N, C-alpha and C positions, 0 to 999 in steps of 0.2 A: 076765768072762763076756759082758757086753754088747759089749765091744771085740772079743772073739774072734768073736762072731756077726757083728758088722758087717764085720770083715775078710774073713770067709768069704763073706758076701753080695757084697762088693765085688770080691774077687779070684778067687773060685772058683766062684761060682754064675752061672747064666745070667740072673739077674734083671735086671741093668743093661741088657744087650742086648735082652732081651725087652721091657722097659718102653720102651726107645727105639723099637724097631721097631713096637710096637703103636701108640705115639703117632704115628710117622711115617706108618703106614698110614692112620690116621684122618685126618690132615692131608691126605694125597694124595686120599683118597676125597672129602673136602669140596671140594677143587679140582675134581674131576670132576663132582660134583653141581652145583657152581656153574656149570659150563659147559653143563649140561643144562637142560631146561625145568622141572625139579623145584625147588620151593622147600623148603629144609631148615628144618623148624620147630624143631629142637633144636640149631641151630648154636652158639648161645651156650654151651649146656651141654657140647657136644663140645670147644669151645675150653678150657673149664676142665679137662676130663678129660685132654686132651693136655698141658696145662700141668703137671698133677700127675704125669703119666707122665715127662715130660722132667725135672721137678724131682727125681723119684725117681732117674733116671739120673744127674743132676748130683750128688746127695748120695752116690751110690755110685761116684764117680769120683775119682781122685787129681788134685789140682791143686797147683801150687806157690804159695807165698805171694803172689807178685806177680800170679798169675792170679786168686787169691781176691780180692785188693785191687781189681783191675780189674773183676771180676765184681760185687762188692758195689757199687762206684761206679756201674756201668751200671744195676744193678737199682734203685739210688736214683733215677737219672735216669728210669727207667721208672716208678717209683712216683710221682714228681712229675707226670709226664705223665698217669698214671692219675687222680690227684687233680684235675688241671686239666681234662682232657678227658672223663673217664669211660670211656676206652678203655684196655684193658690190653695193646694190641698190642706195645708195646716190651718189657714184662716178659716176654711169651711169646717174643718173638724172641730176646732176650738169653739166656733159659733154654735155648731150642732150640740156639743156636749153641754154648753151653757144653757142652750134653749131647752134641754131636757128637764131643767128644774121646774118643779110644780106639776109635772106629768106623772101620774102614778106608774111605777115601774112595771108591775105585772100587766097593767092595761096596755102599756106601750109595747111590751114584748109579745103579748098575746096577739095584738094587731099585726105586728111584724111577722109572727108565725103564720097567721092565716093568709096574709097577702103573699108571702114567699111560697107557702105550700100551694096556694091556688095557681100562682104563676108557674111553678115547676111542673105541676100536674098538667097545666095547659100545654107546656112545651112537650111533655111526654105524649099526650093524646094526639097532638098535631103530627108528631113524628111517627107514632105507631099507625095512625090512619093514613099516612102517606101524603098528608096535606102540606106539611112544611117541616123541613129538617131531616137529617139522616138518622136512621135508627141504630146504625153501627158504623164502626171505623176499622178499616183494614190497613195496617201498616206494621213496621217493626217497632216494638215498644221497648227495645233495649234491655231485655231481661237475660240475654245470653252473657256469657263471661266477657267482661269488658276487653280483656286482652285479645280475644279472637277477632273482635270487630275494630278495635282502636289501633292495634299495633300491627296485625298482619293482614288487615283489610278484608277479612271474611265478611260476606254480606249477611246482615242480620235477617233472620227468618221473619216473615210477615205472619200476622195472626189477626183474627177478627174479634173485636170486643164491642160490647154494646154501649152506646152513648145516649140513646132515647131522646135524641134531639139536642143534647147539650154540648155537642162539638167534640168532646173528648171523654173517655171513660173516667178519667180522674176528676173531671168536673161533675159528673153524675154522682160519684161516690163522695165527693167533697160536700155537695149540697145535701146529700142524705145525712152525713154526719152533722152538718150545721143545723138541719131541721130537727134531728133527734136531740141534740144538745139543748136547743131552744125549747122544744116541746116538753122535755123532761123537766127543765128548769121551771117553766111556767106552771106545770101541773105536778110538781114534785110531791106536794102534800097528799095528792090523790093517787099516786102511783102504787100499783100492786105487783106482786111477783109475776103474774101472768102477763102484765103489760111489758115488763122488762124482757120476759121470755119471747114475746111476740116481736119486740124490736130487735132482739138478738137474731131471731130467725130471718127477719127482713135484712139485717146486716149481712148474714150469710148469703142471702139471695142476691143482694147488690154486689157482693164480692164475686159470685159466680158469673154475673153479667159483665163486670168491669175488670176483674183481675187486679184490683187496686189493694195491695196488702196494707199499705200505710193507713189508709182511711178505715179499712176494716178493723185493724188492730186498735187504732185510736178510738173508734166508735165502741168497740167491745170494752176497752179499758174504762171509758166514760160510763157505760151502762153498769159495769161491775162496781165501779166506785159509787155511783148513785144508789145502786141496789144495797150496797153495804151500809150506806148512811141512812137508807130508809128503814132497814130492819135492825139496825144497831144504833138506836137514837142517842145513846150515851156518847157515841163516837163524835156526834155532831158538835159537842161542846169541848172536846179534848183539844187543847192548844197544840199538842204534839203533831196532829195532822196538818194544822195550818203552818207550823214551822217546817214540816216536810214539804209542803207546797211552796214555801219560800225558797227552800234549798233547790227544789226541782227547777223553779223559775230562774234562779241565779245560774244554775248549771246549764240551762238552755242558752242563756246569754253568753256565758263563758265559752261554751262549746262553739257557738257561732262565731265569736270573735277569734277563737283559736283556729277555726277552719279558714277564716279570711286571712289570717297571718300565714298559715302553713300550706295553703292549697298548692302552690307550685312545688314545694318540697314533696308533698304527697304524690303529686303526678310523677315527679322524677323518681321517687322511690318505687312506685308501681312499675315504671318503665324498667328500672334497673333489676327489679325482682323478676320480671318476665324474661329479659334478655340475658341477664348475668346470674340469675338465681340468688341474688343478694340485693336487698333494698338499699344498702350502702347509706343508711341513716339510723338514727337512734330509735329506741323502743316507742317513744312518743309518736313519731311519724308513722311507724309501722302500725301502731294501734289505730291512728286516724285512717290509715289506708284500709284496714279491715272494716272499720265502721263505714267508710265510704262505699265499699262494695255492697254493704247491706242497705244503703240508702240510694242505690242506683247512680252512683257517681256524682252526687250533689256537690261534694267538695271540689273535685277536680273540674266540675263544670264552670267554676269561677275562673278557670284559666283558658276558657274557650275563645276569648276575644284577643285581639292584638294587644290590648292594654291590660289584659287580665282584670276586666271589670268585675267588681265585687270584692276583690282582694283589698286588704286594708290600706294599701298605698293609694287606692282610688277613693278613699274616704276623705272627707274634709269637714270643716266646722259646719258649713251650711250647704254642702254639696255643690253642684253646678248644673247648668242647663243640659250638658251632654249626658248626665246621669239619669235623665228623665225617661229615656226611650229604650234602655237596655233592660232586658228581663231575664231573671233566673228564678229558681224555685226556693232558695233558702230565705225564709221570711225575715228573720232577725237581721241577717246580713243585708237584705234589701232595704230594711228600715234605715240603717246607718249609711248605706251607699246612696240611696235615692234622696233622703231628706237631710242627711248630715248628722254629725256626731252630737251637736247641741240639741236640735229638735228630737233626735232619736233618744237621747238621754232623758229628756223631759217626758217622753212617752213611757219609757221604762219606769221613771219615777211615779207617773200616774198609775201604772199597773201596780206598783208597790203600795201606793196609797189605797188603791182599790182592795188589794189583798188585806190590808190592815182593817178596812171597813168590813170585809167578809168575816174576819176573825171576831171583831167587836159584835157583829150581829149574829154570829154563829150560823152563817149561811153556808151550810155544808155542800149543797148542790152547786152553789156558786163557786165554791172552792174547787169542786171536781171539774166544772167547766173551765175555770181559770187555768188550772194546771194542764188539762188536756189541750186547750187552745195554745198554751205556751209551748208544749211539746210539738204540736202539729206545725207551729210556725217555724220550728227549726228547719223542717224539710219542705214546707209549702208556704207560699206567700199570699194565700187567700185573704187573710185579715189585714195585711199591709197593702192597702189599695186606695185608689182614688174614690172607690165606691163606699160611701159611709154605711150603707145598708148591709154591707158584708160583716161588719165588726160589731157584734152585740155587746162586747165589753164597753164600747163607747156609751151605750145607753145605761149600763150599770154605773159607769163613772158619773154620768150626768145626774143620776138619781141618788147614788150613795155618797158622793163627795160634796155633801151639803153641810153647812156650818150649823144650821138650826136643828136641834134634836127633835123639835116638834114636827119636822118634816117626816120623821120615821113612819108615822101612821099612814102616809100617802103611798108607801112602797107597795102595798098590797092592793 
């Protein structure tokens, strides 16, 4: 009797899909609320609700034995992380990725696009009409020479940039990039040259509003990569580009680790160069210092706290509770600092497994999104977050990292 009821719920009822989409909707709405000026007072409770909904979907889904074994193993890793840090992020993420099984990928991403776009437009309309949220932000954005403000105390000049209700110009440009990447991926087969041109013009417009060079360049690079793959279809099947994607991904990780190791030396070298006209360090550190100036001091920002939080000596196997509340921009560094080397390494491994699947399926637009997300995460931590709805790669992992080849037909 109980087995029969369970099988009906699993195989014939809408309950699994309904639970999944209710949970996904709540997660996406929390992303939108986080981008607005509103402070969500029940965020922790909502995380528990979405976890239970995704767990319900998980229980009502067929998995093979090796999938169950991997799932249980990763949940144990998540439980250890929870006991050490007090944060249940990994448990929630693992459960969500597993719950994605059986949900058509394009359907899931299309729904995510529409909900996120609607929420962002609502924030913009509320700000522009003066109902809720600030349309602009006036402050010093730190684009002057670092030496003049950091070492001799010259006050940075203030300027006004537009936020359109999203709190910070970088948040506005970030969400534009995420929506562009998601939209192009979902409708990649229908994209025409004029669509890419329109998005490039919008990208330029967002840059004029926000002054965010990083997001503008990343968005442009993604659009150019997707355009190339659209009109040179033979390139989609060339292994060379997927190998290049692997090398870029590994370079992003290596650079981030290097930055975490050398941040204090970079800071000292910049100090020495300013006051003594000599960095007093080797070419490697000098090169990191030059890169740091182009990424607005992201590397030396790891030395801004008393403990130099983010530098590699603050990393540990499973992190610690104190690492949950300190924020900085470098996403890959944040991954290992906040969650620990072991969970961070598993996330990197999951990305590599996803890249392997992108190559097997010749998903060229997925490759472009994967690579640009990896590069973006070097300098921004948008994807490394408690908000599951920010990271679209998790949905690709849930759909692509399946053992049964017959599931391939469900991806579209």
